[in-house]
N, C-alpha and C positions, 0 to 999 in steps of 0.2 A: 503494499499499500504506499509506504512513502517512496518508494523508489520511483513508481509511476507518478506520484505527487511530484517529485522532486524534477523528473522529466518533464511533465506537462508544465512546469515554470521554466523552465530551460528554453521551451518552446515557444511557450507565448513570449517570453522576454525578447529572445530572437527575433520574432516578426515585431513586436513592437518595436523594437530600436529601426529595424528598418523600415516602417513606416513614412513615408513623407509627412512633413509638417508644412502646414501651409501660415502664410504671416500675410495678417491683415494687413491692407492698404489703407492708409489714412488719407482720403482725398483731398488734398488741399492745393490750390493750384499756385500757390506763392511758392511752393516747392521746386517748380517751372522756372522758376527767376534768372537762374542761369542761361536761361536758351533766350533771354529777351532779345540778345543782341542777334542771334540768329534770327530768329523769329520774326523780330521787327523792322531790322536790318540787311545787311549781306554778308555779314561775316560768319566764317565758319563755325559749325557747333563746337564746343569745347568736349571734353572728356567727362566733367562735370554735368554738362548738360545734358549728353547722351545717358550718363548714369541714370538721373532724374527723371527722364522720358521713360527709361525701361523701369523704372519704378511707378511711375505715376501711371502707366500703360491701361491699368484695369479702369483707370476713373474719365477716361478720356471721352467716353459716351456722355459721360453724367457733364463733363465740362461743355461738350457740344450743344448739348440743350438747357444750357445756360445763357441766356440773351446778350451779357455782358461779356462771356467768353466765346461765343460762339464765334466770332470772326476772326480771332487769334486761331481757332482751332480748326478752320475750314479753309485758312489762307494757302496761297500757294505756297508762301515761303515754310509754313507750318509743315507742308507735305516734304519740302525739299530736306529740311531739319531731320524728320522722321525718317527718311529713306539714305541720309547720311551716315545717321546713329545706326540704322539696320533695325528700327522700330517700325511694326507693321501699320498702315492707314485704316485708323477705327473703322467699322463699317457698321454704323448704330440703324 
């Protein structure tokens, strides 16, 4: 009985240690401030910008529905920055 319980614990521990952990993203458009020069101007995106875009990617549709952010999210420069960073354009 004790051996089977121990075996079960070891198997469960192994399975749980390999389970992916999901991190919740806090949608905050100000996190994209490192991208302002690239989106509003013509400078290339920085590595900080690309990192923030990748982190905030789950929020893009939410931002696109916001009337005050919609123009930035859907702009041609935004699409260029996304492409330069290797981030897919959202289809909302």
